[in-house]
All heavy atoms as an XYZ file, in Angstrom:
854
protein
N     -21.566   -174.591    -79.530
C     -21.727   -174.099    -78.164
C     -20.351   -174.095    -77.472
O     -19.547   -174.994    -77.656
C     -22.684   -175.032    -77.472
C     -22.940   -174.744    -76.021
S     -24.321   -175.612    -75.365
C     -25.076   -174.295    -74.487
N     -20.185   -173.070    -76.661
C     -18.903   -172.892    -75.982
C     -18.871   -173.772    -74.661
O     -19.794   -173.622    -73.918
C     -18.696   -171.399    -75.593
O     -18.759   -170.646    -76.806
C     -17.390   -171.141    -74.922
N     -17.844   -174.527    -74.572
C     -17.684   -175.243    -73.291
C     -17.143   -174.303    -72.212
O     -16.436   -173.378    -72.414
C     -16.657   -176.366    -73.528
O     -16.226   -176.873    -72.300
N     -17.617   -174.608    -70.987
C     -17.204   -173.754    -69.814
C     -15.655   -173.874    -69.604
O     -15.162   -173.037    -68.950
C     -17.955   -174.158    -68.612
N     -15.049   -174.838    -70.219
C     -13.575   -175.052    -70.000
C     -12.717   -174.430    -71.054
O     -11.532   -174.582    -71.078
C     -13.306   -176.545    -69.827
C     -13.862   -177.132    -68.638
C     -13.521   -178.589    -68.455
C     -14.217   -179.158    -67.223
N     -13.897   -180.554    -67.021
N     -13.325   -173.828    -72.075
C     -12.570   -173.270    -73.195
C     -12.096   -171.829    -72.853
O     -12.817   -171.052    -72.298
C     -13.457   -173.095    -74.414
C     -13.805   -174.389    -75.102
C     -14.677   -174.227    -76.305
O     -15.616   -173.327    -76.287
O     -14.452   -174.887    -77.355
N     -10.858   -171.514    -73.239
C     -10.407   -170.135    -73.112
C     -11.142   -169.350    -74.111
O     -11.494   -169.834    -75.220
C      -8.878   -170.098    -73.364
N     -11.385   -168.075    -73.842
C     -12.231   -167.245    -74.744
C     -11.919   -165.767    -74.446
O     -11.398   -165.392    -73.461
C     -13.688   -167.483    -74.528
C     -14.162   -167.217    -73.168
C     -15.563   -167.730    -72.826
N     -15.829   -167.874    -71.433
C     -15.785   -168.985    -70.727
N     -15.495   -170.158    -71.353
N     -15.985   -168.969    -69.482
N     -12.352   -164.957    -75.417
C     -12.410   -163.530    -75.276
C     -13.849   -163.135    -75.144
O     -14.674   -163.599    -75.848
C     -11.771   -162.802    -76.511
C     -10.314   -163.073    -76.750
C      -9.857   -162.400    -78.069
C      -9.492   -162.590    -75.617
N     -14.144   -162.251    -74.151
C     -15.558   -161.801    -73.960
C     -15.562   -160.316    -74.078
O     -14.734   -159.608    -73.430
C     -15.996   -162.228    -72.606
C     -17.405   -161.734    -72.272
C     -15.873   -163.730    -72.335
N     -16.494   -159.812    -74.908
C     -16.570   -158.356    -75.079
C     -17.168   -157.758    -73.709
O     -18.251   -158.211    -73.234
C     -17.570   -157.988    -76.239
C     -17.679   -156.472    -76.305
C     -17.017   -158.546    -77.508
N     -16.399   -156.894    -73.051
C     -16.748   -156.432    -71.734
C     -17.859   -155.338    -71.723
O     -18.473   -155.098    -70.668
C     -15.519   -155.953    -71.003
N     -18.103   -154.663    -72.836
C     -19.105   -153.671    -72.792
C     -19.375   -153.118    -74.233
O     -18.714   -153.580    -75.202
N     -20.387   -152.239    -74.314
C     -20.704   -151.669    -75.629
C     -21.832   -152.460    -76.294
O     -22.455   -153.381    -75.652
N     -22.124   -152.172    -77.572
C     -23.269   -152.794    -78.218
C     -23.102   -154.333    -78.316
O     -24.135   -155.042    -78.370
C     -23.270   -152.200    -79.610
C     -22.175   -151.292    -79.722
C     -21.504   -151.200    -78.427
N     -21.918   -154.833    -78.357
C     -21.685   -156.275    -78.431
C     -21.302   -156.901    -77.065
O     -20.807   -158.014    -77.002
C     -20.614   -156.580    -79.459
C     -20.963   -156.206    -80.835
O     -22.172   -156.334    -81.158
O     -20.076   -155.789    -81.634
N     -21.612   -156.188    -76.012
C     -21.252   -156.599    -74.666
C     -21.732   -157.985    -74.372
O     -22.892   -158.320    -74.627
N     -20.843   -158.806    -73.888
C     -21.261   -160.200    -73.535
C     -20.944   -161.234    -74.633
O     -20.967   -162.410    -74.402
N     -20.708   -160.703    -75.825
C     -20.284   -161.662    -76.956
C     -19.095   -162.431    -76.576
O     -18.100   -161.915    -75.929
C     -20.133   -160.889    -78.270
N     -19.075   -163.705    -76.852
C     -17.941   -164.626    -76.487
C     -17.357   -165.144    -77.753
O     -18.054   -165.616    -78.643
C     -18.481   -165.719    -75.669
C     -19.053   -165.316    -74.327
C     -19.717   -166.378    -73.531
N     -20.381   -165.921    -72.299
C     -19.700   -165.776    -71.171
N     -18.478   -166.106    -71.012
N     -20.355   -165.306    -70.127
N     -16.036   -165.240    -77.741
C     -15.268   -165.819    -78.864
C     -14.299   -166.821    -78.337
O     -13.270   -166.516    -77.810
C     -14.513   -164.626    -79.609
C     -15.471   -163.667    -80.205
C     -15.774   -162.443    -79.496
C     -16.078   -163.837    -81.441
C     -16.600   -161.496    -80.038
C     -16.977   -162.932    -81.872
C     -17.251   -161.730    -81.175
O     -18.144   -160.821    -81.726
N     -14.719   -168.106    -78.460
C     -13.812   -169.176    -77.994
C     -12.498   -169.137    -78.834
O     -12.531   -168.907    -80.026
C     -14.576   -170.468    -78.279
C     -15.968   -170.024    -78.623
C     -15.949   -168.605    -79.024
N     -11.405   -169.391    -78.117
C     -10.130   -169.478    -78.785
C      -9.839   -170.806    -79.289
O     -10.117   -171.811    -78.634
C      -9.023   -168.996    -77.839
C      -9.085   -167.597    -77.312
C      -7.924   -167.326    -76.366
C      -9.137   -166.570    -78.455
N      -9.349   -170.903    -80.549
C      -8.956   -172.177    -81.127
C      -7.428   -172.220    -81.176
O      -6.786   -171.106    -80.975
C      -9.563   -172.346    -82.525
C      -9.206   -171.175    -83.424
C      -9.698   -171.415    -84.844
N      -9.599   -170.205    -85.645
C      -8.566   -169.599    -85.922
N      -7.358   -169.930    -85.465
N      -8.538   -168.448    -86.650
N      -6.851   -173.317    -81.384
C      -5.374   -173.392    -81.438
C      -4.894   -172.423    -82.656
O      -5.507   -172.413    -83.696
C      -4.910   -174.798    -81.764
C      -5.066   -175.730    -80.594
C      -4.665   -177.151    -80.990
C      -4.270   -175.233    -79.377
N      -3.858   -171.670    -82.367
C      -3.285   -170.886    -83.394
C      -3.636   -169.408    -83.192
O      -3.936   -168.963    -82.133
N      -3.635   -168.691    -84.370
C      -3.735   -167.229    -84.321
C      -5.189   -166.786    -84.650
O      -5.923   -167.364    -85.503
C      -2.873   -166.712    -85.526
C      -2.599   -165.239    -85.424
O      -2.470   -164.776    -84.299
O      -2.562   -164.567    -86.486
N      -5.674   -165.881    -83.774
C      -6.932   -165.236    -83.945
C      -6.773   -163.789    -84.256
O      -6.006   -163.097    -83.533
C      -7.807   -165.398    -82.677
C      -8.560   -166.649    -82.521
C      -7.801   -167.840    -82.009
O      -8.224   -168.909    -81.996
N      -6.567   -167.713    -81.541
N      -7.415   -163.268    -85.235
C      -7.359   -161.850    -85.615
C      -8.451   -161.080    -85.079
O      -9.631   -161.473    -85.165
C      -7.231   -161.705    -87.194
C      -7.174   -160.248    -87.589
C      -6.097   -162.459    -87.747
N      -8.122   -159.866    -84.483
C      -9.144   -159.003    -83.967
C      -9.233   -157.761    -84.932
O      -8.167   -157.158    -85.243
C      -8.753   -158.453    -82.550
C      -8.622   -159.626    -81.578
C      -9.758   -157.437    -82.088
C      -8.065   -159.239    -80.226
N     -10.417   -157.484    -85.416
C     -10.589   -156.337    -86.355
C     -12.094   -156.107    -86.611
O     -12.934   -156.721    -86.049
N     -12.330   -155.067    -87.495
C     -13.754   -154.702    -87.694
C     -14.472   -155.509    -88.789
O     -14.715   -155.043    -89.857
C     -13.609   -153.212    -88.108
C     -12.254   -153.165    -88.786
C     -11.448   -154.151    -88.102
N     -14.774   -156.765    -88.476
C     -15.553   -157.595    -89.386
C     -14.716   -158.065    -90.591
O     -13.478   -157.964    -90.580
N     -15.418   -158.643    -91.564
C     -14.674   -159.192    -92.742
C     -14.012   -160.433    -92.359
O     -14.502   -161.368    -91.672
N     -12.716   -160.582    -92.752
C     -11.976   -161.827    -92.590
C     -11.173   -161.780    -91.297
O     -10.042   -161.830    -91.282
C     -11.032   -161.998    -93.758
C     -10.331   -163.322    -93.760
O     -10.832   -164.261    -93.132
O      -9.190   -163.353    -94.356
N     -11.917   -161.756    -90.145
C     -11.310   -161.716    -88.827
C     -12.014   -162.794    -87.982
O     -13.082   -163.213    -88.255
C     -11.356   -160.346    -88.114
C     -10.591   -159.301    -88.932
C     -12.769   -159.859    -87.883
N     -11.380   -163.161    -86.911
C     -11.913   -164.120    -85.955
C     -12.742   -163.535    -84.865
O     -13.714   -164.097    -84.287
C     -10.790   -165.017    -85.386
C     -10.007   -165.674    -86.447
O     -10.532   -166.556    -87.095
O      -8.846   -165.206    -86.673
N     -12.349   -162.291    -84.422
C     -13.023   -161.541    -83.387
C     -13.434   -160.202    -83.969
O     -12.667   -159.230    -84.001
C     -12.088   -161.350    -82.157
C     -12.836   -160.651    -81.024
C     -11.582   -162.725    -81.658
N     -14.687   -160.151    -84.515
C     -15.101   -158.848    -85.148
C     -15.436   -157.780    -84.105
O     -16.256   -158.021    -83.224
C     -16.318   -159.322    -85.953
C     -16.849   -160.512    -85.231
C     -15.657   -161.195    -84.578
N     -14.821   -156.660    -84.282
C     -15.055   -155.501    -83.349
C     -15.423   -154.347    -84.261
O     -14.615   -153.789    -85.020
C     -13.704   -155.150    -82.598
C     -13.313   -156.319    -81.738
C     -13.930   -153.907    -81.817
C     -14.208   -156.689    -80.667
N     -16.676   -153.927    -84.150
C     -17.157   -152.757    -84.911
C     -17.038   -151.506    -84.038
O     -17.898   -151.190    -83.219
N     -15.923   -150.801    -84.219
C     -15.700   -149.652    -83.389
C     -14.710   -148.664    -84.071
O     -13.831   -149.152    -84.901
C     -14.950   -150.106    -82.064
O     -14.505   -149.006    -81.329
N     -14.899   -147.400    -83.799
C     -13.926   -146.386    -84.335
C     -12.591   -146.664    -83.723
O     -12.417   -147.063    -82.639
C     -14.386   -144.984    -83.960
C     -15.602   -144.618    -84.731
O     -15.914   -145.185    -85.782
O     -16.353   -143.686    -84.137
N     -11.551   -146.469    -84.515
C     -10.200   -146.601    -84.004
C      -9.618   -147.976    -84.038
O      -8.567   -148.244    -83.469
N     -10.400   -148.908    -84.694
C      -9.867   -150.328    -84.766
C      -9.427   -150.505    -86.244
O     -10.165   -150.342    -87.174
C     -10.933   -151.317    -84.387
C     -10.487   -152.728    -84.603
C     -11.458   -151.094    -82.956
N      -8.135   -150.935    -86.336
C      -7.601   -151.158    -87.701
C      -8.116   -152.492    -88.308
O      -8.698   -153.302    -87.556
N      -7.977   -152.720    -89.574
C      -8.555   -153.818    -90.293
C      -8.107   -155.186    -89.672
O      -8.808   -156.123    -89.657
C      -8.046   -153.704    -91.713
C      -7.333   -152.479    -91.838
C      -7.215   -151.793    -90.492
N      -6.821   -155.284    -89.210
C      -6.332   -156.483    -88.572
C      -5.583   -155.954    -87.378
O      -4.333   -156.005    -87.319
C      -5.469   -157.275    -89.508
C      -6.303   -157.798    -90.670
C      -5.514   -158.563    -91.761
N      -4.992   -159.790    -91.320
C      -5.721   -160.944    -91.257
N      -6.930   -160.906    -91.643
N      -5.148   -162.161    -90.891
N      -6.293   -155.396    -86.429
C      -5.774   -154.553    -85.348
C      -4.718   -155.372    -84.439
O      -3.699   -154.800    -84.044
C      -6.872   -154.052    -84.448
C      -6.502   -152.916    -83.592
N      -6.662   -151.580    -83.925
C      -5.932   -152.878    -82.365
C      -6.266   -150.860    -82.934
N      -5.742   -151.589    -81.992
N      -5.129   -156.524    -84.054
C      -4.366   -157.283    -83.123
C      -4.513   -158.815    -83.376
O      -5.528   -159.174    -84.006
C      -4.633   -156.955    -81.689
N      -3.546   -159.618    -82.807
C      -3.641   -161.013    -82.986
C      -3.554   -161.613    -81.557
O      -2.737   -161.220    -80.732
C      -2.449   -161.572    -83.751
C      -2.417   -161.160    -85.154
N      -2.746   -162.038    -86.189
C      -2.170   -160.030    -85.787
C      -2.723   -161.394    -87.316
N      -2.339   -160.182    -87.147
N      -4.355   -162.658    -81.272
C      -4.299   -163.450    -80.054
C      -3.860   -164.842    -80.508
O      -4.504   -165.451    -81.369
C      -5.601   -163.439    -79.250
C      -5.447   -164.444    -78.121
C      -5.898   -162.079    -78.787
N      -2.777   -165.287    -79.918
C      -2.280   -166.605    -80.252
C      -2.484   -167.489    -79.048
O      -2.192   -167.252    -77.909
C      -0.774   -166.604    -80.577
C      -0.292   -167.961    -80.972
C      -0.445   -168.385    -82.295
C       0.337   -168.832    -80.087
C       0.033   -169.652    -82.685
C       0.712   -170.070    -80.485
C       0.565   -170.525    -81.760
O       0.945   -171.774    -82.146
N      -3.175   -168.674    -79.294
C      -3.499   -169.607    -78.285
C      -2.854   -171.026    -78.576
O      -3.027   -171.482    -79.716
C      -5.032   -169.835    -78.203
C      -5.518   -170.934    -77.329
C      -6.169   -172.099    -77.747
C      -5.485   -170.988    -75.907
N      -6.510   -172.821    -76.690
C      -6.077   -172.197    -75.491
C      -4.962   -170.158    -74.919
C      -6.200   -172.607    -74.222
C      -5.085   -170.591    -73.604
C      -5.692   -171.753    -73.219
N      -2.005   -171.550    -77.673
C      -1.335   -172.828    -77.960
C      -2.017   -173.939    -77.234
O      -1.476   -175.062    -77.148
C       0.131   -172.707    -77.588
C       0.391   -172.594    -76.086
O      -0.564   -172.644    -75.269
O       1.539   -172.373    -75.722
N      -3.133   -173.699    -76.675
C      -3.864   -174.774    -75.915
C      -3.654   -174.650    -74.416
O      -4.406   -175.282    -73.671
N      -2.650   -173.939    -74.009
C      -2.438   -173.740    -72.564
C      -2.135   -172.248    -72.207
O      -2.498   -171.836    -71.134
C      -1.203   -174.514    -72.157
N      -1.546   -171.481    -73.158
C      -1.207   -170.111    -72.928
C      -1.646   -169.221    -74.120
O      -1.706   -169.753    -75.243
C       0.336   -170.009    -72.782
C       0.772   -170.785    -71.591
O       0.452   -170.457    -70.417
N       1.558   -171.791    -71.822
N      -1.923   -167.967    -73.797
C      -2.291   -167.072    -74.850
C      -1.372   -165.804    -74.810
O      -0.936   -165.403    -73.726
C      -3.776   -166.576    -74.684
N      -1.129   -165.261    -75.973
C      -0.407   -163.984    -76.067
C      -1.220   -163.078    -77.014
O      -1.950   -163.554    -77.897
C       0.970   -164.167    -76.607
O       0.906   -164.749    -77.931
C       1.873   -164.989    -75.718
N      -1.068   -161.731    -76.876
C      -1.661   -160.783    -77.786
C      -0.495   -160.021    -78.374
O       0.447   -159.667    -77.683
C      -2.699   -159.931    -77.073
C      -2.073   -159.074    -75.953
C      -3.427   -158.992    -78.061
N      -0.628   -159.640    -79.672
C       0.350   -158.864    -80.330
C      -0.393   -157.763    -81.104
O      -1.386   -158.020    -81.810
C       1.148   -159.739    -81.398
O       1.738   -160.834    -80.667
C       2.264   -158.928    -82.083
N       0.102   -156.514    -81.038
C      -0.481   -155.415    -81.800
C       0.130   -155.457    -83.196
O       1.290   -155.774    -83.372
C      -0.082   -154.094    -81.094
C      -0.673   -152.916    -81.867
O      -1.878   -152.761    -81.818
O       0.124   -152.106    -82.383
N      -0.656   -155.104    -84.187
C      -0.170   -155.205    -85.528
C       0.426   -153.797    -86.047
O       0.732   -153.668    -87.233
C      -1.209   -155.667    -86.560
O      -2.316   -154.700    -86.452
C      -1.731   -157.044    -86.184
N       0.538   -152.863    -85.155
C       1.120   -151.578    -85.498
C       0.067   -150.511    -85.920
O       0.440   -149.562    -86.550
N      -1.181   -150.804    -85.563
C      -2.211   -149.763    -85.860
C      -1.915   -148.573    -85.049
O      -1.391   -148.617    -83.970
C      -3.604   -150.357    -85.414
S      -4.101   -151.657    -86.543
N      -2.381   -147.406    -85.501
C      -2.076   -146.108    -84.945
C      -2.546   -145.999    -83.473
O      -1.852   -145.461    -82.632
N      -3.713   -146.585    -83.166
C      -4.220   -146.459    -81.789
C      -3.648   -147.510    -80.804
O      -3.780   -147.331    -79.683
C      -5.797   -146.602    -81.806
C      -6.375   -145.496    -82.409
O      -5.896   -144.310    -82.422
N      -7.582   -145.672    -82.965
N      -2.871   -148.461    -81.335
C      -2.268   -149.424    -80.488
C      -3.300   -150.367    -79.827
O      -4.493   -150.258    -79.988
N      -2.705   -151.246    -79.000
C      -3.516   -152.187    -78.260
C      -2.996   -152.155    -76.826
O      -1.833   -152.075    -76.596
C      -3.304   -153.648    -78.803
O      -3.706   -153.739    -80.184
C      -4.073   -154.695    -78.018
N      -3.923   -152.157    -75.866
C      -3.551   -152.092    -74.476
C      -4.062   -153.372    -73.756
O      -5.026   -153.975    -74.085
C      -4.332   -150.902    -73.783
C      -4.113   -149.518    -74.423
C      -4.941   -148.460    -73.651
C      -2.642   -149.116    -74.384
N      -3.181   -153.801    -72.768
C      -3.577   -154.847    -71.827
C      -3.525   -154.317    -70.463
O      -2.445   -153.735    -70.002
C      -2.616   -156.118    -71.951
C      -2.953   -157.120    -70.896
C      -2.807   -156.746    -73.338
N      -4.581   -154.307    -69.763
C      -4.764   -153.720    -68.477
C      -4.229   -152.288    -68.344
O      -3.575   -151.870    -67.421
C      -4.053   -154.578    -67.363
C      -4.575   -156.036    -67.368
O      -5.773   -156.250    -67.593
N      -3.770   -156.971    -67.078
N      -4.444   -151.553    -69.444
C      -4.090   -150.162    -69.469
C      -2.642   -149.830    -69.934
O      -2.262   -148.695    -70.161
N      -1.858   -150.834    -70.233
C      -0.513   -150.654    -70.692
C      -0.380   -151.067    -72.207
O      -0.921   -152.077    -72.546
C       0.496   -151.510    -69.883
O       0.441   -151.078    -68.513
N       0.346   -150.247    -72.942
C       0.504   -150.536    -74.384
C       1.258   -151.799    -74.562
O       2.245   -152.124    -73.917
C       1.241   -149.342    -75.051
C       1.268   -149.418    -76.547
C       1.879   -148.196    -77.224
N       0.976   -147.115    -77.198
C       0.031   -146.888    -78.143
N      -0.054   -147.704    -79.137
N      -0.735   -145.845    -78.100
N       0.781   -152.572    -75.526
C       1.398   -153.844    -75.908
C       2.618   -153.661    -76.750
O       2.573   -152.854    -77.737
C       0.390   -154.790    -76.636
C       1.072   -155.988    -77.226
C      -0.753   -155.222    -75.734
N       3.707   -154.225    -76.349
C       4.947   -154.220    -77.200
C       5.424   -155.619    -77.355
O       5.797   -156.254    -76.398
C       5.963   -153.339    -76.487
N       5.477   -156.104    -78.579
C       5.817   -157.481    -78.772
C       4.668   -158.451    -78.436
O       3.485   -158.031    -78.349
N       4.971   -159.706    -78.190
C       4.002   -160.710    -77.794
C       3.757   -160.619    -76.295
O       4.667   -160.985    -75.492
C       4.358   -162.107    -78.219
N       2.605   -160.118    -75.857
C       2.276   -159.966    -74.436
C       1.509   -161.154    -73.913
O       0.507   -161.476    -74.420
C       1.459   -158.700    -74.289
C       0.705   -158.513    -72.927
C       1.475   -157.702    -71.983
O       2.260   -156.821    -72.468
N       1.372   -157.995    -70.723
N       2.083   -161.884    -72.890
C       1.350   -163.007    -72.385
C       0.097   -162.523    -71.663
O       0.066   -161.473    -71.067
C       2.383   -163.605    -71.343
C       3.746   -163.045    -71.766
C       3.435   -161.710    -72.378
N      -0.928   -163.350    -71.795
C      -2.188   -163.022    -71.133
C      -2.425   -163.984    -69.936
O      -2.081   -165.150    -70.035
C      -3.385   -163.168    -72.151
C      -3.311   -162.206    -73.265
C      -4.430   -162.567    -74.275
C      -3.613   -160.732    -72.801
N      -3.105   -163.454    -68.926
C      -3.513   -164.241    -67.818
C      -5.068   -164.069    -67.663
O      -5.588   -163.018    -68.039
C      -2.832   -163.797    -66.515
C      -1.356   -164.050    -66.556
C      -0.659   -163.659    -65.184
N      -0.730   -162.210    -65.098
C      -0.270   -161.517    -64.023
N       0.176   -162.220    -63.007
N      -0.401   -160.297    -63.981
N      -5.706   -165.123    -67.174
C      -7.141   -165.012    -67.030
C      -7.529   -163.744    -66.250
O      -6.997   -163.440    -65.232
C      -7.678   -166.221    -66.362
O      -9.078   -166.324    -66.431
N      -8.477   -163.037    -66.832
C      -8.961   -161.764    -66.275
C      -8.308   -160.482    -66.943
O      -8.813   -159.388    -66.717
N      -7.262   -160.749    -67.714
C      -6.632   -159.529    -68.397
C      -7.696   -158.908    -69.334
O      -8.470   -159.526    -69.902
C      -5.413   -159.912    -69.160
C      -4.164   -160.142    -68.328
O      -4.167   -159.700    -67.130
O      -3.175   -160.682    -68.843
N      -7.607   -157.582    -69.459
C      -8.472   -156.818    -70.312
C      -7.660   -156.198    -71.444
O      -6.714   -155.532    -71.296
C      -9.189   -155.727    -69.562
C     -10.037   -154.822    -70.467
C     -10.073   -156.291    -68.477
N      -8.039   -156.600    -72.708
C      -7.399   -156.119    -73.920
C      -8.228   -155.013    -74.451
O      -9.478   -155.233    -74.621
C      -7.333   -157.289    -74.958
C      -6.635   -158.440    -74.405
C      -6.718   -156.761    -76.282
C      -6.768   -159.743    -75.262
N      -7.654   -153.856    -74.686
C      -8.511   -152.730    -75.295
C      -7.983   -152.435    -76.690
O      -6.817   -152.243    -76.966
C      -8.292   -151.445    -74.406
C      -9.144   -150.328    -74.911
C      -9.101   -149.162    -73.939
N      -9.966   -148.117    -74.311
C     -11.177   -147.965    -73.848
N     -11.669   -148.823    -72.996
N     -11.939   -146.959    -74.317
N      -8.951   -152.498    -77.639
C      -8.732   -152.131    -79.018
C      -9.785   -151.069    -79.362
O     -10.939   -151.237    -79.164
C      -8.838   -153.352    -79.965
C      -7.646   -154.279    -79.754
C     -10.106   -154.101    -79.843
N      -9.383   -149.958    -79.812
C     -10.243   -148.776    -80.051
C     -10.954   -148.448    -78.714
O     -10.296   -148.330    -77.724
N     -12.249   -148.379    -78.743
C     -13.002   -148.132    -77.520
C     -13.672   -149.420    -76.974
O     -14.661   -149.320    -76.164
C     -13.964   -147.013    -77.667
C     -15.030   -147.257    -78.725
O     -15.006   -148.375    -79.348
O     -15.888   -146.390    -78.931
N     -13.216   -150.570    -77.421
C     -13.839   -151.883    -76.905
C     -12.851   -152.583    -76.048
O     -11.671   -152.643    -76.310
C     -14.170   -152.697    -78.150
C     -14.653   -154.145    -77.734
C     -15.203   -152.018    -79.013
N     -13.415   -153.158    -74.972
C     -12.596   -153.945    -74.068
C     -13.022   -155.427    -74.204
O     -14.167   -155.776    -74.148
C     -12.716   -153.510    -72.694
C     -12.069   -152.118    -72.435
C     -12.187   -151.671    -70.951
O     -12.906   -152.265    -70.129
O     -11.347   -150.781    -70.609
N     -12.036   -156.266    -74.341
C     -12.159   -157.716    -74.422
C     -11.511   -158.294    -73.162
O     -10.366   -158.056    -72.849
C     -11.533   -158.308    -75.640
C     -12.026   -157.781    -76.984
C     -11.030   -158.096    -78.043
C     -13.391   -158.434    -77.312
N     -12.210   -159.174    -72.419
C     -11.638   -159.825    -71.279
C     -11.198   -161.200    -71.684
O     -12.013   -162.018    -72.287
C     -12.690   -159.895    -70.132
C     -12.105   -160.431    -68.814
C     -13.114   -160.416    -67.650
N     -14.369   -161.048    -68.030
C     -15.523   -160.415    -68.310
N     -15.618   -159.166    -68.319
N     -16.653   -161.134    -68.653
N     -10.004   -161.606    -71.368
C      -9.506   -162.949    -71.640
C      -9.842   -163.767    -70.419
O      -9.633   -163.501    -69.304
C      -7.975   -162.899    -71.824
C      -7.349   -164.287    -71.844
C      -7.610   -165.191    -72.840
C      -6.486   -164.689    -70.823
C      -7.012   -166.434    -72.846
C      -5.911   -165.974    -70.850
C      -6.234   -166.807    -71.883
O      -5.662   -168.079    -71.865
N     -10.562   -164.895    -70.743
C     -10.977   -165.853    -69.721
C     -10.421   -167.221    -69.979
O     -10.546   -167.721    -71.129
C     -12.491   -165.912    -69.633
C     -13.191   -164.603    -69.247
C     -14.629   -164.736    -69.172
O     -15.297   -165.817    -69.633
O     -15.250   -163.808    -68.635
N      -9.749   -167.744    -69.036
C      -9.256   -169.125    -69.106
C      -9.720   -169.868    -67.843
O      -9.116   -169.734    -66.798
C      -7.738   -169.109    -69.188
C      -7.140   -170.538    -69.333
O      -7.918   -171.493    -69.296
O      -5.882   -170.627    -69.498
N     -10.810   -170.641    -67.975
C     -11.434   -171.266    -66.756
C     -10.480   -172.255    -66.108
O     -10.667   -172.635    -65.054
C     -12.646   -171.925    -67.320
C     -12.884   -171.327    -68.671
C     -11.578   -170.798    -69.157
N      -9.469   -172.729    -66.839
C      -8.564   -173.744    -66.268
C      -7.402   -173.101    -65.498
O      -6.789   -173.756    -64.708
C      -7.988   -174.652    -67.434
C      -9.185   -175.376    -68.110
C      -7.008   -175.690    -66.916
C      -8.773   -176.071    -69.320
N      -7.217   -171.772    -65.632
C      -6.091   -171.073    -64.966
C      -6.438   -171.057    -63.444
O      -7.542   -171.084    -62.987
C      -5.989   -169.663    -65.414
N      -5.359   -171.096    -62.613
C      -5.561   -171.060    -61.156
C      -6.405   -169.816    -60.766
O      -6.088   -168.754    -61.158
C      -4.143   -170.929    -60.613
C      -3.258   -171.402    -61.667
C      -3.952   -171.048    -63.001
N      -7.316   -170.104    -59.897
C      -8.264   -169.024    -59.567
C      -7.634   -167.922    -58.664
O      -8.065   -166.844    -58.621
C      -9.421   -169.613    -58.793
N      -6.547   -168.227    -57.964
C      -5.890   -167.297    -57.048
C      -4.871   -166.431    -57.715
O      -4.266   -165.618    -57.072
C      -5.286   -167.984    -55.858
C      -4.121   -168.953    -56.251
O      -4.039   -169.236    -57.430
O      -3.440   -169.391    -55.330
N      -4.625   -166.569    -59.032
C      -3.665   -165.790    -59.743
C      -4.171   -164.369    -60.020
O      -3.470   -163.430    -59.956
C      -3.164   -166.499    -61.046
C      -2.248   -165.576    -61.815
C      -2.519   -167.783    -60.712
N      -5.426   -164.309    -60.414
C      -6.023   -162.982    -60.823
C      -7.205   -162.633    -59.954
O      -7.600   -163.419    -59.124
C      -6.497   -163.019    -62.346
C      -5.432   -163.443    -63.281
C      -4.334   -162.402    -63.408
N      -4.836   -161.253    -64.048
C      -4.188   -160.152    -64.230
N      -3.010   -159.983    -63.628
N      -4.688   -159.102    -64.810
N      -7.733   -161.494    -60.181
C      -8.938   -161.110    -59.440
C      -8.875   -159.783    -58.864
O      -9.866   -159.212    -58.333
N      -7.712   -159.125    -58.924
C      -7.632   -157.778    -58.416
C      -8.244   -156.788    -59.371
O      -8.557   -157.077    -60.493
N      -8.527   -155.579    -58.858
C      -9.083   -154.537    -59.689
C      -8.139   -154.208    -60.809
O      -6.949   -154.007    -60.676
C      -9.373   -153.332    -58.792
C     -10.086   -152.203    -59.549
C     -10.319   -151.039    -58.654
O     -10.858   -151.281    -57.509
O      -9.966   -149.923    -58.953
N      -8.619   -154.070    -62.020
C      -7.957   -153.670    -63.212
C      -6.717   -154.523    -63.479
O      -5.683   -154.042    -63.883
C      -7.563   -152.217    -63.144
C      -8.706   -151.319    -62.936
N      -9.666   -151.100    -63.873
C      -9.091   -150.603    -61.850
C     -10.602   -150.314    -63.394
N     -10.279   -149.973    -62.176
N      -6.833   -155.870    -63.224
C      -5.777   -156.768    -63.638
C      -4.610   -156.869    -62.690
O      -3.557   -157.390    -62.985
N      -4.717   -156.230    -61.517
C      -3.614   -156.421    -60.495
C      -3.649   -157.759    -59.887
O      -4.679   -158.287    -59.547
C      -3.773   -155.295    -59.455
C      -3.508   -153.947    -59.989
C      -3.603   -152.914    -58.881
N      -3.499   -151.522    -59.414
C      -4.611   -150.799    -59.749
N      -5.829   -151.379    -59.581
N      -4.513   -149.624    -60.215
N      -2.504   -158.329    -59.731
C      -2.376   -159.614    -59.112
C      -2.870   -159.588    -57.627
O      -2.720   -158.623    -56.922
C      -0.994   -160.147    -59.180
N      -3.517   -160.625    -57.232
C      -3.959   -160.803    -55.824
C      -3.129   -161.922    -55.258
O      -3.128   -163.010    -55.793
C      -5.485   -161.086    -55.794
C      -5.950   -161.369    -54.384
C      -6.300   -159.958    -56.370
N      -2.524   -161.671    -54.142
C      -1.796   -162.838    -53.536
C      -2.608   -163.968    -53.174
O      -3.729   -163.735    -52.655
C      -1.132   -162.150    -52.319
C      -1.295   -160.711    -52.436
C      -2.435   -160.486    -53.360
N      -2.087   -165.206    -53.294
C      -2.827   -166.351    -52.883
C      -2.883   -166.357    -51.328
O      -1.982   -165.983    -50.644
C      -2.118   -167.608    -53.380
N      -4.045   -166.839    -50.893
C      -4.180   -166.986    -49.432
C      -3.863   -168.347    -48.965
O      -4.314   -169.296    -49.641
C      -5.643   -166.579    -48.985
C      -5.849   -165.132    -49.372
C      -7.261   -164.724    -48.868
N      -7.434   -163.339    -49.296
C      -8.601   -162.809    -49.431
N      -9.683   -163.526    -49.246
N      -8.723   -161.541    -49.758
N      -3.132   -168.461    -47.882
C      -2.726   -169.795    -47.463
C      -3.430   -170.287    -46.374
O      -4.137   -170.646    -45.784
């Protein structure tokens, strides 16, 4: 069972919409089933399409060089892209939302991943 305090990836839509993948320490592979941690059954997703690395406090996503690439909040990933709670990772036609319940609530929340200023 997933604890409410665990960082996770949540499928934002499609046939697997709502599926949750808790992040464990280290590297998680996103791809279409088989030997992956986050199985995505979708056209345009390479066998080991992207990696999410979780160190217990921070997460990054890295594209593995698949033809369709990996996007975060609509921008192509180049190198290790840091993730913030609420960021949307797109692989193929599937969107995964990164959730970190321990992250400050006032950092994210804008439409499509835009930062929202903290209110004082």
